N, C-alpha and C positions, 0 to 999 in steps of 0.2 A: 503495499499500499504506500503510495508515493504522498499521500496528503501529510500523514505524521511528520516525515523528515522535513517538510517545507514548512510547517508550523514550528516545528524545532528550531529550524535555522531564523525564520523569522522572529522568534521570539528572543533568540540569542543576541540577534543582531538590534533589536529595538532595547534591549537590557543594556548592552554597550551604550546605545546611543543616550539613554536618560541617566546612566552613570557619568558621562562626559558633561551631559546636560549640567549635572550637579556641580561639575568644577566650573562651569562658565558662568554660573548664576551668583550673585552677590546677597539676593534676598533670604532670609531663611525659609519663610514660607514657600517660596517657590523650591528650593531646594528640598524641603519637606513634600512637597507635591511630587516633583520628580522622581524622589527615592520612593514613594508609593506607587508611582508609575511603573519603576523598575521592579519592585517587588511582584507586580501583577504579572510582569513579562517572565521574571525568573520563576514563580508559579507555575504560570502555563508551560514554561520549558520543562520543568521537572515532571508535570503531571502528563504530557504528551510524550516524554521520553521513557517514562514508566509504562505507558500503554503500547508504545512501538516496542520496547524491550520483551514485552510478553508475547506479543503478535509474532515478532520475528523467530524468537527462540522457542517457546512453547513448551518450557519444561518446567519443573515444579521450584527450582532454585530461581528461575526468571520470574516466576510468579511471587514469589516471596518478596523478591528485589523491589518488582511492579507494584506490589501493594504498599511497601513503604515509601516508594515515590509517589504514589497516588495520595497518601495521606499527607506528605510533606508539601507536595505540590497544590494539593488543595488547599491546606492551611496557609500557604504564603498567598494563594490566590485570594482567599476569602479576606484575610487581613488586609493584604493590597488594596483590595476594592474597597473596604470599608474605611481605610485611611485616605483612598483617592477621592472618596464621597466628602470626607470630612475637610479635606484641606481645600477641594474646590469651593465647599461652601463658606468657608474662611477667606479664599481669596475673594468671592462675589462680595461678602459682607465688608471686607476692608476697602476693595479698591472698586466698588460700584461706581 
């Protein structure tokens, strides 16, 4: 399945993009917002890597590793989305 490697590569590229954008920004709120967005990208990277790992090998070991990756990827994705929503609302409130 070619879809999962494409999503993995795009997530990695956006993760690096947001990490570099943090370095370029001087505002603390903007840095926190970009860090939350990079957490979403990292979560999707780990999540889809876990799915791809199991689908490629289909062994018991890859199942356990995939479940661990799914858990931590989903956790990063959930926390990142909550942080992104929070910092987006703070940015709208302060700079409206």
